[in-house]
mmCIF file of the N, C-alpha and C atoms, coordinates in Angstrom:
data_MODEL
# 
_entry.id   MODEL 
# 
loop_
_atom_site.group_PDB 
_atom_site.id 
_atom_site.type_symbol 
_atom_site.label_atom_id 
_atom_site.label_alt_id 
_atom_site.label_comp_id 
_atom_site.label_asym_id 
_atom_site.label_entity_id 
_atom_site.label_seq_id 
_atom_site.pdbx_PDB_ins_code 
_atom_site.Cartn_x 
_atom_site.Cartn_y 
_atom_site.Cartn_z 
_atom_site.occupancy 
_atom_site.B_iso_or_equiv 
_atom_site.pdbx_formal_charge 
_atom_site.auth_seq_id 
_atom_site.auth_comp_id 
_atom_site.auth_asym_id 
_atom_site.auth_atom_id 
_atom_site.pdbx_PDB_model_num 
ATOM 1   N N  . UNK A 1 1  ? 107.734 101.319 81.071  1.00 0.00 ? 1  UNK A N  1 
ATOM 2   C CA . UNK A 1 1  ? 106.608 100.749 81.737  1.00 0.00 ? 1  UNK A CA 1 
ATOM 3   C C  . UNK A 1 1  ? 107.050 99.703  82.704  1.00 0.00 ? 1  UNK A C  1 
ATOM 4   N N  . UNK A 1 2  ? 106.330 99.504  83.732  1.00 0.00 ? 2  UNK A N  1 
ATOM 5   C CA . UNK A 1 2  ? 106.645 98.577  84.779  1.00 0.00 ? 2  UNK A CA 1 
ATOM 6   C C  . UNK A 1 2  ? 106.039 97.211  84.591  1.00 0.00 ? 2  UNK A C  1 
ATOM 7   N N  . UNK A 1 3  ? 106.656 96.206  85.133  1.00 0.00 ? 3  UNK A N  1 
ATOM 8   C CA . UNK A 1 3  ? 106.140 94.833  85.034  1.00 0.00 ? 3  UNK A CA 1 
ATOM 9   C C  . UNK A 1 3  ? 104.867 94.732  85.826  1.00 0.00 ? 3  UNK A C  1 
ATOM 10  N N  . UNK A 1 4  ? 103.936 93.953  85.258  1.00 0.00 ? 4  UNK A N  1 
ATOM 11  C CA . UNK A 1 4  ? 102.618 93.837  85.900  1.00 0.00 ? 4  UNK A CA 1 
ATOM 12  C C  . UNK A 1 4  ? 102.686 93.287  87.335  1.00 0.00 ? 4  UNK A C  1 
ATOM 13  N N  . UNK A 1 5  ? 103.668 92.408  87.614  1.00 0.00 ? 5  UNK A N  1 
ATOM 14  C CA . UNK A 1 5  ? 103.774 91.843  88.944  1.00 0.00 ? 5  UNK A CA 1 
ATOM 15  C C  . UNK A 1 5  ? 104.316 92.852  89.968  1.00 0.00 ? 5  UNK A C  1 
ATOM 16  N N  . UNK A 1 6  ? 104.758 93.982  89.482  1.00 0.00 ? 6  UNK A N  1 
ATOM 17  C CA . UNK A 1 6  ? 105.248 95.022  90.377  1.00 0.00 ? 6  UNK A CA 1 
ATOM 18  C C  . UNK A 1 6  ? 104.123 96.011  90.780  1.00 0.00 ? 6  UNK A C  1 
ATOM 19  N N  . UNK A 1 7  ? 102.979 95.901  90.082  1.00 0.00 ? 7  UNK A N  1 
ATOM 20  C CA . UNK A 1 7  ? 101.834 96.764  90.355  1.00 0.00 ? 7  UNK A CA 1 
ATOM 21  C C  . UNK A 1 7  ? 101.236 96.521  91.739  1.00 0.00 ? 7  UNK A C  1 
ATOM 22  N N  . UNK A 1 8  ? 100.879 97.621  92.413  1.00 0.00 ? 8  UNK A N  1 
ATOM 23  C CA . UNK A 1 8  ? 100.143 97.486  93.717  1.00 0.00 ? 8  UNK A CA 1 
ATOM 24  C C  . UNK A 1 8  ? 98.942  98.374  93.673  1.00 0.00 ? 8  UNK A C  1 
ATOM 25  N N  . UNK A 1 9  ? 98.067  98.139  94.590  1.00 0.00 ? 9  UNK A N  1 
ATOM 26  C CA . UNK A 1 9  ? 96.819  98.907  94.671  1.00 0.00 ? 9  UNK A CA 1 
ATOM 27  C C  . UNK A 1 9  ? 97.046  100.218 95.436  1.00 0.00 ? 9  UNK A C  1 
ATOM 28  N N  . UNK A 1 10 ? 96.073  101.125 95.245  1.00 0.00 ? 10 UNK A N  1 
ATOM 29  C CA . UNK A 1 10 ? 96.088  102.368 95.997  1.00 0.00 ? 10 UNK A CA 1 
ATOM 30  C C  . UNK A 1 10 ? 96.053  102.104 97.511  1.00 0.00 ? 10 UNK A C  1 
ATOM 31  N N  . UNK A 1 11 ? 95.381  101.066 97.915  1.00 0.00 ? 11 UNK A N  1 
ATOM 32  C CA . UNK A 1 11 ? 95.270  100.750 99.316  1.00 0.00 ? 11 UNK A CA 1 
ATOM 33  C C  . UNK A 1 11 ? 96.648  100.326 99.841  1.00 0.00 ? 11 UNK A C  1 
ATOM 34  N N  . UNK A 1 12 ? 97.412  99.544  99.047  1.00 0.00 ? 12 UNK A N  1 
ATOM 35  C CA . UNK A 1 12 ? 98.765  99.148  99.425  1.00 0.00 ? 12 UNK A CA 1 
ATOM 36  C C  . UNK A 1 12 ? 99.666  100.387 99.469  1.00 0.00 ? 12 UNK A C  1 
ATOM 37  N N  . UNK A 1 13 ? 99.550  101.262 98.529  1.00 0.00 ? 13 UNK A N  1 
ATOM 38  C CA . UNK A 1 13 ? 100.331 102.499 98.526  1.00 0.00 ? 13 UNK A CA 1 
ATOM 39  C C  . UNK A 1 13 ? 100.041 103.293 99.819  1.00 0.00 ? 13 UNK A C  1 
ATOM 40  N N  . UNK A 1 14 ? 98.772  103.371 100.167 1.00 0.00 ? 14 UNK A N  1 
ATOM 41  C CA . UNK A 1 14 ? 98.350  104.075 101.352 1.00 0.00 ? 14 UNK A CA 1 
ATOM 42  C C  . UNK A 1 14 ? 98.977  103.483 102.583 1.00 0.00 ? 14 UNK A C  1 
ATOM 43  N N  . UNK A 1 15 ? 99.036  102.168 102.655 1.00 0.00 ? 15 UNK A N  1 
ATOM 44  C CA . UNK A 1 15 ? 99.631  101.495 103.755 1.00 0.00 ? 15 UNK A CA 1 
ATOM 45  C C  . UNK A 1 15 ? 101.133 101.749 103.849 1.00 0.00 ? 15 UNK A C  1 
ATOM 46  N N  . UNK A 1 16 ? 101.821 101.701 102.697 1.00 0.00 ? 16 UNK A N  1 
ATOM 47  C CA . UNK A 1 16 ? 103.264 101.932 102.665 1.00 0.00 ? 16 UNK A CA 1 
ATOM 48  C C  . UNK A 1 16 ? 103.562 103.374 103.120 1.00 0.00 ? 16 UNK A C  1 
ATOM 49  N N  . UNK A 1 17 ? 102.753 104.338 102.679 1.00 0.00 ? 17 UNK A N  1 
ATOM 50  C CA . UNK A 1 17 ? 103.009 105.736 102.982 1.00 0.00 ? 17 UNK A CA 1 
ATOM 51  C C  . UNK A 1 17 ? 102.351 106.260 104.221 1.00 0.00 ? 17 UNK A C  1 
ATOM 52  N N  . UNK A 1 18 ? 101.495 105.372 104.822 1.00 0.00 ? 18 UNK A N  1 
ATOM 53  C CA . UNK A 1 18 ? 100.765 105.718 106.033 1.00 0.00 ? 18 UNK A CA 1 
ATOM 54  C C  . UNK A 1 18 ? 99.841  106.953 105.831 1.00 0.00 ? 18 UNK A C  1 
ATOM 55  N N  . UNK A 1 19 ? 99.091  106.898 104.746 1.00 0.00 ? 19 UNK A N  1 
ATOM 56  C CA . UNK A 1 19 ? 98.156  107.920 104.388 1.00 0.00 ? 19 UNK A CA 1 
ATOM 57  C C  . UNK A 1 19 ? 96.853  107.214 103.977 1.00 0.00 ? 19 UNK A C  1 
ATOM 58  N N  . UNK A 1 20 ? 95.784  108.001 103.751 1.00 0.00 ? 20 UNK A N  1 
ATOM 59  C CA . UNK A 1 20 ? 94.522  107.464 103.333 1.00 0.00 ? 20 UNK A CA 1 
ATOM 60  C C  . UNK A 1 20 ? 94.534  107.184 101.827 1.00 0.00 ? 20 UNK A C  1 
ATOM 61  N N  . UNK A 1 21 ? 93.762  106.147 101.381 1.00 0.00 ? 21 UNK A N  1 
ATOM 62  C CA . UNK A 1 21 ? 93.678  105.867 99.932  1.00 0.00 ? 21 UNK A CA 1 
ATOM 63  C C  . UNK A 1 21 ? 93.193  107.040 99.106  1.00 0.00 ? 21 UNK A C  1 
ATOM 64  N N  . UNK A 1 22 ? 92.301  107.856 99.687  1.00 0.00 ? 22 UNK A N  1 
ATOM 65  C CA . UNK A 1 22 ? 91.864  109.092 98.958  1.00 0.00 ? 22 UNK A CA 1 
ATOM 66  C C  . UNK A 1 22 ? 92.970  110.045 98.787  1.00 0.00 ? 22 UNK A C  1 
ATOM 67  N N  . UNK A 1 23 ? 93.944  110.114 99.694  1.00 0.00 ? 23 UNK A N  1 
ATOM 68  C CA . UNK A 1 23 ? 95.144  110.954 99.520  1.00 0.00 ? 23 UNK A CA 1 
ATOM 69  C C  . UNK A 1 23 ? 96.001  110.404 98.454  1.00 0.00 ? 23 UNK A C  1 
ATOM 70  N N  . UNK A 1 24 ? 96.148  109.078 98.355  1.00 0.00 ? 24 UNK A N  1 
ATOM 71  C CA . UNK A 1 24 ? 96.896  108.491 97.288  1.00 0.00 ? 24 UNK A CA 1 
ATOM 72  C C  . UNK A 1 24 ? 96.383  108.891 95.922  1.00 0.00 ? 24 UNK A C  1 
ATOM 73  N N  . UNK A 1 25 ? 95.039  108.794 95.754  1.00 0.00 ? 25 UNK A N  1 
ATOM 74  C CA . UNK A 1 25 ? 94.419  109.170 94.484  1.00 0.00 ? 25 UNK A CA 1 
ATOM 75  C C  . UNK A 1 25 ? 94.673  110.648 94.199  1.00 0.00 ? 25 UNK A C  1 
ATOM 76  N N  . UNK A 1 26 ? 94.524  111.491 95.219  1.00 0.00 ? 26 UNK A N  1 
ATOM 77  C CA . UNK A 1 26 ? 94.698  112.932 95.010  1.00 0.00 ? 26 UNK A CA 1 
ATOM 78  C C  . UNK A 1 26 ? 96.147  113.211 94.617  1.00 0.00 ? 26 UNK A C  1 
ATOM 79  N N  . UNK A 1 27 ? 97.096  112.707 95.341  1.00 0.00 ? 27 UNK A N  1 
ATOM 80  C CA . UNK A 1 27 ? 98.500  112.923 95.078  1.00 0.00 ? 27 UNK A CA 1 
ATOM 81  C C  . UNK A 1 27 ? 98.877  112.410 93.701  1.00 0.00 ? 27 UNK A C  1 
ATOM 82  N N  . UNK A 1 28 ? 98.371  111.234 93.305  1.00 0.00 ? 28 UNK A N  1 
ATOM 83  C CA . UNK A 1 28 ? 98.635  110.672 91.988  1.00 0.00 ? 28 UNK A CA 1 
ATOM 84  C C  . UNK A 1 28 ? 98.139  111.593 90.877  1.00 0.00 ? 28 UNK A C  1 
ATOM 85  N N  . UNK A 1 29 ? 96.906  112.075 91.001  1.00 0.00 ? 29 UNK A N  1 
ATOM 86  C CA . UNK A 1 29 ? 96.327  112.954 89.994  1.00 0.00 ? 29 UNK A CA 1 
ATOM 87  C C  . UNK A 1 29 ? 97.141  114.230 89.893  1.00 0.00 ? 29 UNK A C  1 
ATOM 88  N N  . UNK A 1 30 ? 97.659  114.715 90.994  1.00 0.00 ? 30 UNK A N  1 
ATOM 89  C CA . UNK A 1 30 ? 98.476  115.957 91.049  1.00 0.00 ? 30 UNK A CA 1 
ATOM 90  C C  . UNK A 1 30 ? 99.954  115.765 90.681  1.00 0.00 ? 30 UNK A C  1 
ATOM 91  N N  . UNK A 1 31 ? 100.314 114.521 90.498  1.00 0.00 ? 31 UNK A N  1 
ATOM 92  C CA . UNK A 1 31 ? 101.734 114.210 90.142  1.00 0.00 ? 31 UNK A CA 1 
ATOM 93  C C  . UNK A 1 31 ? 102.674 114.224 91.288  1.00 0.00 ? 31 UNK A C  1 
ATOM 94  N N  . UNK A 1 32 ? 102.199 114.172 92.504  1.00 0.00 ? 32 UNK A N  1 
ATOM 95  C CA . UNK A 1 32 ? 103.071 114.211 93.661  1.00 0.00 ? 32 UNK A CA 1 
ATOM 96  C C  . UNK A 1 32 ? 103.739 112.831 93.876  1.00 0.00 ? 32 UNK A C  1 
ATOM 97  N N  . UNK A 1 33 ? 102.994 111.770 93.683  1.00 0.00 ? 33 UNK A N  1 
ATOM 98  C CA . UNK A 1 33 ? 103.589 110.410 93.774  1.00 0.00 ? 33 UNK A CA 1 
ATOM 99  C C  . UNK A 1 33 ? 103.570 109.806 92.375  1.00 0.00 ? 33 UNK A C  1 
ATOM 100 N N  . UNK A 1 34 ? 104.481 108.882 92.119  1.00 0.00 ? 34 UNK A N  1 
ATOM 101 C CA . UNK A 1 34 ? 104.586 108.263 90.800  1.00 0.00 ? 34 UNK A CA 1 
ATOM 102 C C  . UNK A 1 34 ? 103.419 107.284 90.563  1.00 0.00 ? 34 UNK A C  1 
ATOM 103 N N  . UNK A 1 35 ? 102.849 107.413 89.351  1.00 0.00 ? 35 UNK A N  1 
ATOM 104 C CA . UNK A 1 35 ? 101.792 106.495 88.933  1.00 0.00 ? 35 UNK A CA 1 
ATOM 105 C C  . UNK A 1 35 ? 101.708 106.621 87.422  1.00 0.00 ? 35 UNK A C  1 
ATOM 106 N N  . UNK A 1 36 ? 100.955 105.734 86.840  1.00 0.00 ? 36 UNK A N  1 
ATOM 107 C CA . UNK A 1 36 ? 100.718 105.778 85.375  1.00 0.00 ? 36 UNK A CA 1 
ATOM 108 C C  . UNK A 1 36 ? 99.318  105.277 85.113  1.00 0.00 ? 36 UNK A C  1 
ATOM 109 N N  . UNK A 1 37 ? 98.759  105.749 83.985  1.00 0.00 ? 37 UNK A N  1 
ATOM 110 C CA . UNK A 1 37 ? 97.395  105.339 83.630  1.00 0.00 ? 37 UNK A CA 1 
ATOM 111 C C  . UNK A 1 37 ? 97.474  104.408 82.440  1.00 0.00 ? 37 UNK A C  1 
ATOM 112 N N  . UNK A 1 38 ? 96.610  103.381 82.497  1.00 0.00 ? 38 UNK A N  1 
ATOM 113 C CA . UNK A 1 38 ? 96.337  102.507 81.397  1.00 0.00 ? 38 UNK A CA 1 
ATOM 114 C C  . UNK A 1 38 ? 94.818  102.533 81.208  1.00 0.00 ? 38 UNK A C  1 
ATOM 115 N N  . UNK A 1 39 ? 94.406  103.144 80.163  1.00 0.00 ? 39 UNK A N  1 
ATOM 116 C CA . UNK A 1 39 ? 92.939  103.341 80.011  1.00 0.00 ? 39 UNK A CA 1 
ATOM 117 C C  . UNK A 1 39 ? 92.393  104.245 81.053  1.00 0.00 ? 39 UNK A C  1 
ATOM 118 N N  . UNK A 1 40 ? 91.376  103.800 81.715  1.00 0.00 ? 40 UNK A N  1 
ATOM 119 C CA . UNK A 1 40 ? 90.750  104.632 82.774  1.00 0.00 ? 40 UNK A CA 1 
ATOM 120 C C  . UNK A 1 40 ? 91.370  104.411 84.146  1.00 0.00 ? 40 UNK A C  1 
ATOM 121 N N  . UNK A 1 41 ? 92.278  103.447 84.270  1.00 0.00 ? 41 UNK A N  1 
ATOM 122 C CA . UNK A 1 41 ? 92.783  103.085 85.597  1.00 0.00 ? 41 UNK A CA 1 
ATOM 123 C C  . UNK A 1 41 ? 94.174  103.542 85.852  1.00 0.00 ? 41 UNK A C  1 
ATOM 124 N N  . UNK A 1 42 ? 94.398  103.991 87.089  1.00 0.00 ? 42 UNK A N  1 
ATOM 125 C CA . UNK A 1 42 ? 95.715  104.485 87.546  1.00 0.00 ? 42 UNK A CA 1 
ATOM 126 C C  . UNK A 1 42 ? 96.439  103.268 88.157  1.00 0.00 ? 42 UNK A C  1 
ATOM 127 N N  . UNK A 1 43 ? 97.705  103.121 87.869  1.00 0.00 ? 43 UNK A N  1 
ATOM 128 C CA . UNK A 1 43 ? 98.523  102.000 88.445  1.00 0.00 ? 43 UNK A CA 1 
ATOM 129 C C  . UNK A 1 43 ? 99.711  102.582 89.172  1.00 0.00 ? 43 UNK A C  1 
ATOM 130 N N  . UNK A 1 44 ? 100.179 101.820 90.109  1.00 0.00 ? 44 UNK A N  1 
ATOM 131 C CA . UNK A 1 44 ? 101.284 102.216 90.974  1.00 0.00 ? 44 UNK A CA 1 
ATOM 132 C C  . UNK A 1 44 ? 102.298 101.062 90.961  1.00 0.00 ? 44 UNK A C  1 
ATOM 133 N N  . UNK A 1 45 ? 103.571 101.402 90.878  1.00 0.00 ? 45 UNK A N  1 
ATOM 134 C CA . UNK A 1 45 ? 104.677 100.420 90.924  1.00 0.00 ? 45 UNK A CA 1 
ATOM 135 C C  . UNK A 1 45 ? 105.265 100.430 92.322  1.00 0.00 ? 45 UNK A C  1 
ATOM 136 N N  . UNK A 1 46 ? 105.375 99.237  92.912  1.00 0.00 ? 46 UNK A N  1 
ATOM 137 C CA . UNK A 1 46 ? 105.965 99.119  94.250  1.00 0.00 ? 46 UNK A CA 1 
ATOM 138 C C  . UNK A 1 46 ? 107.364 99.751  94.264  1.00 0.00 ? 46 UNK A C  1 
ATOM 139 N N  . UNK A 1 47 ? 108.165 99.431  93.288  1.00 0.00 ? 47 UNK A N  1 
ATOM 140 C CA . UNK A 1 47 ? 109.554 99.965  93.237  1.00 0.00 ? 47 UNK A CA 1 
ATOM 141 C C  . UNK A 1 47 ? 109.543 101.517 93.133  1.00 0.00 ? 47 UNK A C  1 
ATOM 142 N N  . UNK A 1 48 ? 108.613 102.058 92.301  1.00 0.00 ? 48 UNK A N  1 
ATOM 143 C CA . UNK A 1 48 ? 108.583 103.515 92.204  1.00 0.00 ? 48 UNK A CA 1 
ATOM 144 C C  . UNK A 1 48 ? 108.122 104.157 93.479  1.00 0.00 ? 48 UNK A C  1 
ATOM 145 N N  . UNK A 1 49 ? 107.143 103.561 94.175  1.00 0.00 ? 49 UNK A N  1 
ATOM 146 C CA . UNK A 1 49 ? 106.638 104.136 95.402  1.00 0.00 ? 49 UNK A CA 1 
ATOM 147 C C  . UNK A 1 49 ? 107.696 104.084 96.517  1.00 0.00 ? 49 UNK A C  1 
ATOM 148 N N  . UNK A 1 50 ? 108.377 102.917 96.594  1.00 0.00 ? 50 UNK A N  1 
ATOM 149 C CA . UNK A 1 50 ? 109.448 102.795 97.585  1.00 0.00 ? 50 UNK A CA 1 
ATOM 150 C C  . UNK A 1 50 ? 110.609 103.755 97.344  1.00 0.00 ? 50 UNK A C  1 
ATOM 151 N N  . UNK A 1 51 ? 110.957 103.958 96.091  1.00 0.00 ? 51 UNK A N  1 
ATOM 152 C CA . UNK A 1 51 ? 112.049 104.879 95.722  1.00 0.00 ? 51 UNK A CA 1 
ATOM 153 C C  . UNK A 1 51 ? 111.577 106.331 96.067  1.00 0.00 ? 51 UNK A C  1 
ATOM 154 N N  . UNK A 1 52 ? 110.331 106.668 95.734  1.00 0.00 ? 52 UNK A N  1 
ATOM 155 C CA . UNK A 1 52 ? 109.804 107.962 96.021  1.00 0.00 ? 52 UNK A CA 1 
ATOM 156 C C  . UNK A 1 52 ? 109.821 108.252 97.578  1.00 0.00 ? 52 UNK A C  1 
ATOM 157 N N  . UNK A 1 53 ? 109.402 107.213 98.297  1.00 0.00 ? 53 UNK A N  1 
ATOM 158 C CA . UNK A 1 53 ? 109.377 107.353 99.766  1.00 0.00 ? 53 UNK A CA 1 
ATOM 159 C C  . UNK A 1 53 ? 110.773 107.590 100.327 1.00 0.00 ? 53 UNK A C  1 
ATOM 160 N N  . UNK A 1 54 ? 111.753 106.857 99.802  1.00 0.00 ? 54 UNK A N  1 
ATOM 161 C CA . UNK A 1 54 ? 113.126 106.991 100.296 1.00 0.00 ? 54 UNK A CA 1 
ATOM 162 C C  . UNK A 1 54 ? 113.686 108.388 99.924  1.00 0.00 ? 54 UNK A C  1 
ATOM 163 N N  . UNK A 1 55 ? 113.429 108.809 98.680  1.00 0.00 ? 55 UNK A N  1 
ATOM 164 C CA . UNK A 1 55 ? 113.913 110.152 98.247  1.00 0.00 ? 55 UNK A CA 1 
ATOM 165 C C  . UNK A 1 55 ? 113.300 111.277 99.098  1.00 0.00 ? 55 UNK A C  1 
ATOM 166 N N  . UNK A 1 56 ? 112.053 111.126 99.446  1.00 0.00 ? 56 UNK A N  1 
ATOM 167 C CA . UNK A 1 56 ? 111.437 112.158 100.278 1.00 0.00 ? 56 UNK A CA 1 
ATOM 168 C C  . UNK A 1 56 ? 111.942 112.123 101.715 1.00 0.00 ? 56 UNK A C  1 
ATOM 169 N N  . UNK A 1 57 ? 112.239 110.953 102.205 1.00 0.00 ? 57 UNK A N  1 
ATOM 170 C CA . UNK A 1 57 ? 112.832 110.841 103.563 1.00 0.00 ? 57 UNK A CA 1 
ATOM 171 C C  . UNK A 1 57 ? 114.206 111.492 103.549 1.00 0.00 ? 57 UNK A C  1 
ATOM 172 N N  . UNK A 1 58 ? 114.958 111.207 102.487 1.00 0.00 ? 58 UNK A N  1 
ATOM 173 C CA . UNK A 1 58 ? 116.318 111.815 102.405 1.00 0.00 ? 58 UNK A CA 1 
ATOM 174 C C  . UNK A 1 58 ? 116.229 113.314 102.340 1.00 0.00 ? 58 UNK A C  1 
ATOM 175 N N  . UNK A 1 59 ? 115.305 113.825 101.571 1.00 0.00 ? 59 UNK A N  1 
ATOM 176 C CA . UNK A 1 59 ? 115.150 115.316 101.478 1.00 0.00 ? 59 UNK A CA 1 
ATOM 177 C C  . UNK A 1 59 ? 114.703 115.881 102.801 1.00 0.00 ? 59 UNK A C  1 
ATOM 178 N N  . UNK A 1 60 ? 113.831 115.217 103.516 1.00 0.00 ? 60 UNK A N  1 
ATOM 179 C CA . UNK A 1 60 ? 113.372 115.707 104.820 1.00 0.00 ? 60 UNK A CA 1 
ATOM 180 C C  . UNK A 1 60 ? 114.567 115.723 105.798 1.00 0.00 ? 60 UNK A C  1 
ATOM 181 N N  . UNK A 1 61 ? 115.386 114.724 105.762 1.00 0.00 ? 61 UNK A N  1 
ATOM 182 C CA . UNK A 1 61 ? 116.522 114.611 106.633 1.00 0.00 ? 61 UNK A CA 1 
ATOM 183 C C  . UNK A 1 61 ? 117.539 115.765 106.337 1.00 0.00 ? 61 UNK A C  1 
ATOM 184 N N  . UNK A 1 62 ? 117.752 116.096 105.094 1.00 0.00 ? 62 UNK A N  1 
ATOM 185 C CA . UNK A 1 62 ? 118.648 117.204 104.699 1.00 0.00 ? 62 UNK A CA 1 
ATOM 186 C C  . UNK A 1 62 ? 118.101 118.551 105.224 1.00 0.00 ? 62 UNK A C  1 
ATOM 187 N N  . UNK A 1 63 ? 116.802 118.699 105.141 1.00 0.00 ? 63 UNK A N  1 
ATOM 188 C CA . UNK A 1 63 ? 116.201 119.946 105.601 1.00 0.00 ? 63 UNK A CA 1 
ATOM 189 C C  . UNK A 1 63 ? 116.385 120.172 107.112 1.00 0.00 ? 63 UNK A C  1 
ATOM 190 N N  . UNK A 1 64 ? 116.404 119.085 107.849 1.00 0.00 ? 64 UNK A N  1 
ATOM 191 C CA . UNK A 1 64 ? 116.544 119.201 109.304 1.00 0.00 ? 64 UNK A CA 1 
ATOM 192 C C  . UNK A 1 64 ? 117.947 119.532 109.730 1.00 0.00 ? 64 UNK A C  1 
ATOM 193 N N  . UNK A 1 65 ? 118.959 119.329 108.838 1.00 0.00 ? 65 UNK A N  1 
ATOM 194 C CA . UNK A 1 65 ? 120.361 119.558 109.226 1.00 0.00 ? 65 UNK A CA 1 
ATOM 195 C C  . UNK A 1 65 ? 120.657 121.023 109.276 1.00 0.00 ? 65 UNK A C  1 
# 
């Protein structure tokens, strides 16, 4: 589990990934981006989102080679 001070909002995730907040929610539900649920609410870790973004950038760069 992630530290509470590492949690960010869906709006912040959207800003980091340059997508709409509704896309964040959709991707999280589908397991595309990392998130976890506590009760009814979905949470996002800044470290997990940044690592996911970097991994996907690296994968995209490899595909272009």
